[in-house]
N, C-alpha and C positions, 0 to 999 in steps of 0.2 A: 847400655846398648847403643852403638852408634848407627847412623843411617845406613852405612855401607853394608854392615852385617845383618840388617833387618831383612827377614825372609817371609815367604808365604806361610811357612810353618809358625813363625812368630805371630803373624797377623791372625791365624787361626786360633792360636792359644788366647789371644786378646778377645776374640769374639766369644769364646766359651765363658768368659768372665761376666757376660751380660746375659740376662734372661729375657727372651722375646715373649711378649704377651700377644699371641696371635689369636684372631677371632674370625669366625665366618663373616664375609663381607668386607674384610680389610683388603687393602691394596698393599702389595709387597713387591720389592725388587728381587730378581733372582736370575740365574744363568742355567740355560738348558745344557745339560752335559752328556745326556745319553738318550739314544733312541731305542724303544722297545717295540714289540709287534703292534700294540694298540695304544701307544702313548709315548710320553717323554718323562725323564727324571730331571728334576729342577733343584739346583742348589740355592736355597734362600738364606743361608747363613745360620741355620739351626742344626740340631743333631739328628734330624730325619730329612730325607729327601722329599720334595714335593712331587706329585704325580699330575701330569698334564695329559688328559685323555685326547686322542686325535680329534674326536668330535667337539672338543672345546677350544680348538685352535682358531679356525676362520669363521667369520660371520656367515658366509654363504656355501663355499665349496671346500670341503676338507679332503677331497680326493686328489688334489694337485700334488703328485709325488715330488716334483721338482721343488716346489715351495717348501714342502715338509722337510726335505733333505737339508735345506739350508738353515733350519731352525737351531740345529746342534751348534753350541757355543755362542748362541745369541743371548744377550743380556737385556732384559726389559722388565716391565711391570706385570704382575699377575693379580688376578682377583681370587680371593680364597673362597672356594665353594664350601669347603668343610674342613674342620680341624679336630681331630680327636687325639689328644696328647697322650693318654694311656695307652691307645692302641697304635700310637705312632703312624697315624695317617693324616696326610695333608694333601687335599684335592684342590687343584688349581685350575683356572680357566683364563684364557686370553679373550675368547669370544665374548664372555660376559662383560669384561671391562671395555672392550671395543663397542659393544652394544650400548652400554650406559653413555659412553662418550659420544657415540654417533647420534643418539636421540637428543642429547644436549645440544648439539650443533644444529640438528634438524629443527628443534623447537625455536632456536635463535633465528634460523632462516625464515621460519613460518611467521615469527613476530615482526620481522623486517618486511615481510610481504614483497619479496624481490623476485626477479626472474633469474632462473639458474639453467645451465646447459647439462643435459644428461645423454650418455651414450646409448645407442641402440644395441642391446645384448641379444635379444630374441624376439620373435613375433609369433603370434597365433591369430585365430579367428577373432578373439576378444580384444586384441590390441597389442601393445608392445611391453616387453619386460626390460626393465632398466635397472640401475642401481644409483642410490643416493647415500653418500657416506658409508658405503659398503653394505647397505641394506637393500633388499630387493624392493623394487618400486614398480608400480603398474601404470601405464597410460591407456585408458580405455579407447576403443576404436572410435567411439562417438566424440572423443576429445582430440582427435587427429584430423589434420587436413587430408584431403583425398591424396592418395599416393599410388605409385606404381611399384611393382616388385624390384625394378631396377634401383630406385631410390634406397630401398632398404638393404641392398647388397653393398652400398657405399658406406664407408666409415666416416660418419659425421654426427655431431651432437644436435639434439632438439631442444630449443628453448622451452621451458616449462614453468608453471605455477602450481601451487598446492591446491588440491580439491579436498584431500583428507590426510591428516597425520595422527594416527591412532596408536600411541605407544603401548597401551594396554593390550591390544590385539596385534601389535607389530604390523600394522598396515599402513602403507603409504600410497596414495593415489594422486596423480598430478595430471595437469592438462596442458597439451600443446597449444590448442586453440585459444585458450585463456591468455597464455603468454603473448600469442600474436595480436590478440585483441589489445592488450596493454601496450605492446610495442607500437601499434599503429593508432594509439589513442589520440594522438595529436591531430589526426586527419579523419579517423572514423568517429564522426560526431553526429548527433541528431540534427537533421536538416541538410546535411552534406549530400551532394549528389555524385554518383559513381556509375560506371559501366560494370556490370556483373555478368558472368557467363552462366547460362541455364545448364543445370545438371539433372534435374528431375522435374517432371510435370505430373501433378496429381489433380484430382478433380477439384480440390479445395484451394489449389495455388501452385506456385512455381518456386522451385528451390534453385537459388543461384549462389555463386561464390564471389566474394569481394576480397582480394588479397588473402585467399585461402580460408576466410571466414564464412560459414554458411549463412545465408539470409533467406527468409521466406517472404515471398510476394504473395500475400493471401489474395484470393479472387476478389474479395470486396475492395481491395486496394489497387486493382488494375485499371478500372475505369468507373465513371459515374453511371455509365450505361449497363444494362443487364447483359451478362455474357452467358450464352447458351452452351458453348462448347470451347473450353480453354485450349484444347489441342489445335483449334483452328487459328489461333493467334500466335502461339509460340512454338519453337523447335529447339530440341536439345542441342547444345553447342553454340547457339546464337548468343550474342551479347546484347543486353538491353540496358537502358538508362533508367535508374531508380533513385529515390531519395530515401535516406535512413530516417525512420520514424520511432525506432525503439532499439535500445541496446541492452541485451540480457547478459550481464557480466557473469552471473553464476553458470549459466548454460553455454557461455561463449558463442552466442549467435545473435543475428540481427533480424529486425523486421523492417521491410522496406515498402515503398508505395510508388505507383506510376501516375497517381493523380497530380494534376497541376505541374507536370513535368513538360517544360518547353522544348 
């Protein structure tokens, strides 16, 4: 047989000469060739077609009709969820394979302890929903700098660092404040003096912000003299001069003092 006369039919006959030993958990290449109401048929080079349910396509959203339509004739790798040779059933997943690979990359990012930028997808009272390697990720409100609604209507990314990466429960929580604290680590040091804006006044102290990082000026660090009413000294919105006395990396916040400030 010469190369000119070699056809797809010939190629198919050669494939039949080989026996494929498929098992659940294997990764196999295939081509999606037909769309059904609840899934897709996939040619993986064996005598039965694989079935890819719609819910096993994307990691987050399987309702994007435009993306689903483009899958036909797409050749890629699939994860075998189940294979029953006698019943001629081959159940495939793209989501499971992407999930495994996503967590592998996430674990690598976590081990490198780096800062990464994430898009703002949605927001609620608790914080911001975003996505890392295609997996849903959450930024708690307590780990965000103060914001306005206008900022969140803009399309821009937030620098973040990991707080929690739990593969078993598929939970990823990151901090924007922690990333900022690391970005400014060359200047935000114990003993450094800054001006911070007063955001809140409590009986026990004053909350200010320095480069978007929250800082507590405890009432005991305001003066060596007794303070009867803290509200008589400070006003929200004013800027005051303080010295950093402690940096809480885990909570991404500072403790400051007004004592011995010239």
